[in-house]
C-alpha positions as CSV (number, residue, x, y, z in Angstrom):
1,M,67.7,91.5,112.3
2,L,70.3,91.4,115.0
3,D,72.1,88.6,113.1
4,V,72.5,91.0,110.1
5,L,73.7,93.8,112.3
6,W,76.2,91.6,114.1
7,K,77.6,90.3,110.7
8,A,77.8,93.8,109.3
9,I,79.8,95.1,112.3
10,V,82.1,92.1,112.3
11,M,82.7,92.2,108.5
12,L,83.3,96.0,108.7
13,L,85.9,95.6,111.4
14,V,87.6,92.6,109.8
15,G,87.5,94.2,106.3
16,T,89.0,97.4,107.7
17,L,91.7,95.4,109.5
18,L,92.6,93.4,106.4
19,L,92.7,96.4,104.1
20,R,94.9,98.2,106.6
21,I,97.3,95.2,106.4
22,A,97.1,95.4,102.6
23,G,98.5,98.9,102.8
24,P,97.3,102.5,102.0
25,K,96.9,103.2,98.3
26,S,94.3,105.0,96.4
27,I,92.5,103.2,93.6
28,S,94.6,105.0,91.0
29,Q,97.8,103.7,92.6
30,L,96.8,100.0,92.8
31,T,98.6,97.4,90.7
32,V,96.6,94.9,88.7
33,Q,97.0,92.1,91.3
34,Q,96.0,94.6,94.1
35,T,92.9,95.6,92.2
36,V,91.9,92.0,91.6
37,I,92.4,91.2,95.3
38,M,90.5,94.2,96.5
39,I,87.5,93.4,94.2
40,S,87.7,89.8,95.4
41,I,87.7,91.0,99.0
42,G,84.6,93.1,98.4
43,S,82.8,90.0,96.9
44,I,84.0,87.8,99.8
45,I,82.9,90.3,102.5
46,I,79.2,90.1,101.4
47,Q,79.2,86.3,101.6
48,P,78.1,86.0,105.3
49,F,74.9,87.8,104.3
50,I,74.3,85.3,101.5
51,E,75.6,82.0,102.9
52,H,75.5,82.7,106.6
53,N,79.1,81.5,107.2
54,L,81.1,84.2,108.9
55,L,84.3,82.3,109.8
56,E,84.8,80.9,106.3
57,T,84.4,84.4,104.9
58,I,87.0,85.9,107.3
59,Y,89.4,83.0,106.5
60,A,89.0,83.5,102.7
61,A,89.5,87.3,102.9
62,A,92.6,86.7,105.1
63,I,94.0,84.3,102.5
64,F,93.6,86.9,99.8
65,I,95.4,89.6,101.9
66,V,98.2,87.2,102.8
67,A,98.6,86.3,99.1
68,L,98.8,90.1,98.3
69,V,101.4,90.7,100.9
70,I,103.5,87.8,99.7
71,M,103.3,89.0,96.1
72,E,104.3,92.5,97.1
73,K,107.3,91.1,99.0
74,L,108.3,88.9,96.1
75,S,108.0,92.0,93.8
76,I,110.4,93.9,96.0
77,Q,113.0,91.1,96.1
78,F,112.9,89.9,92.5
79,D,112.7,92.3,89.5
80,F,111.4,89.6,87.2
81,F,108.5,89.0,89.5
82,E,107.7,92.7,89.7
83,K,107.7,92.9,85.9
84,L,105.5,89.8,85.8
85,V,102.8,91.0,88.2
86,S,103.0,94.8,87.9
87,G,104.3,95.4,84.5
88,K,106.9,98.1,83.7
89,S,106.9,101.7,82.5
90,V,106.7,102.4,78.8
91,V,108.4,105.4,77.2
92,I,105.7,107.1,75.0
93,L,107.4,110.4,74.3
94,E,111.1,111.3,73.7
95,D,112.5,114.8,73.0
96,G,109.0,116.3,72.5
97,E,108.0,113.6,69.9
98,M,105.3,111.0,70.5
99,L,106.3,107.4,69.8
100,D,103.1,106.2,68.1
101,H,104.1,102.5,68.2
102,K,104.6,102.7,72.0
103,L,101.4,104.7,72.4
104,K,99.5,101.9,70.6
105,K,101.1,99.4,72.9
106,T,99.6,101.3,75.9
107,R,96.2,101.5,74.2
108,L,96.1,105.3,74.7
109,T,95.2,107.7,72.0
110,R,97.2,110.8,71.4
111,D,94.3,112.9,72.8
112,Q,94.0,110.8,76.0
113,F,97.8,111.1,76.5
114,K,97.7,114.9,76.0
115,M,94.7,115.1,78.3
116,R,96.5,113.3,81.1
117,L,99.6,115.5,80.6
118,K,97.3,118.6,80.9
119,Q,96.0,117.2,84.2
120,Q,99.6,117.5,85.4
121,G,100.0,121.0,84.1
122,I,101.9,120.2,80.9
123,T,100.4,122.0,77.9
124,D,103.3,121.8,75.5
125,I,104.7,118.4,74.7
126,S,107.7,119.9,73.0
127,S,108.9,121.0,76.5
128,L,109.3,117.3,77.5
129,K,112.5,115.4,77.3
130,K,110.7,112.1,78.1
131,A,107.2,110.9,79.2
132,T,106.3,107.4,80.4
133,L,103.2,105.5,81.2
134,E,104.1,104.0,84.6
135,A,103.1,100.5,85.7
136,N,100.5,102.0,88.0
137,G,98.8,103.9,85.1
138,Q,100.2,107.3,86.1
139,I,102.0,109.5,83.5
140,G,105.6,110.3,84.5
141,Y,107.6,113.0,82.7
142,E,110.9,114.8,82.6
143,L,111.2,118.3,81.4
144,K,113.9,119.4,79.0
145,P,116.7,121.3,81.0
146,E,115.7,124.7,79.5
147,E,112.1,124.1,80.6
148,K,112.7,123.2,84.2
149,P,111.7,125.7,86.8
150,V,114.5,127.5,88.6
151,T,115.2,126.2,92.1
152,V,115.9,128.3,95.2
153,K,119.4,127.1,95.2
154,Q,119.9,128.2,91.6
155,M,118.4,131.6,92.4
156,K,120.8,132.0,95.4
157,E,123.8,131.1,93.3
158,L,122.7,133.6,90.6
159,F,122.1,136.3,93.2
160,D,125.5,135.6,94.8
161,Q,127.2,135.7,91.4
162,L,125.5,139.0,90.6
163,S,126.4,140.5,94.0
164,E,130.0,139.5,93.4
165,E,130.1,141.1,89.9
166,L,128.4,144.3,91.3
167,N,131.0,144.5,94.0
168,M,133.8,144.1,91.4
169,L,132.3,146.9,89.4
170,K,132.1,149.2,92.4
171,R,135.7,148.5,93.3
172,N,136.7,149.3,89.7
173,D,134.7,152.5,89.8
174,D,136.4,153.5,93.1
175,K,139.8,153.2,91.5
């Protein structure tokens, strides 16, 4: 019984350390290779309870994390490697029109795509200039200029312009 408790504590600490080295990302943000490695780590971590070999398990898990870190560094340095292991974003909507051939390439239906846009607060696709399925599976979008919300800076500029025009009108009335 104490043997199992000891192994559980060691693997929890080692697993936590290795996953901290791998980096903080939620499941939805993991790339394909990160997902494969994280699933593999989960399988590896239970091995001491099955085969009773703690050091080999720690070694195998560490190899996976080192491989992940190397792949991430190569992805940062070389664009072709990033495209190879992570993929690239796919434009699936332009000027409010869905590109069905691109949608098929992503294996998303129109309804699934619209649902994912609604989750981001987009209810009218005609308000979009462009939408993409990103390499991490997230939907990216750009609103048409006339659909973008007004910024504080734009409001200030408009207010300043209005104040200026009101002052000019007052001066003209005073004359």
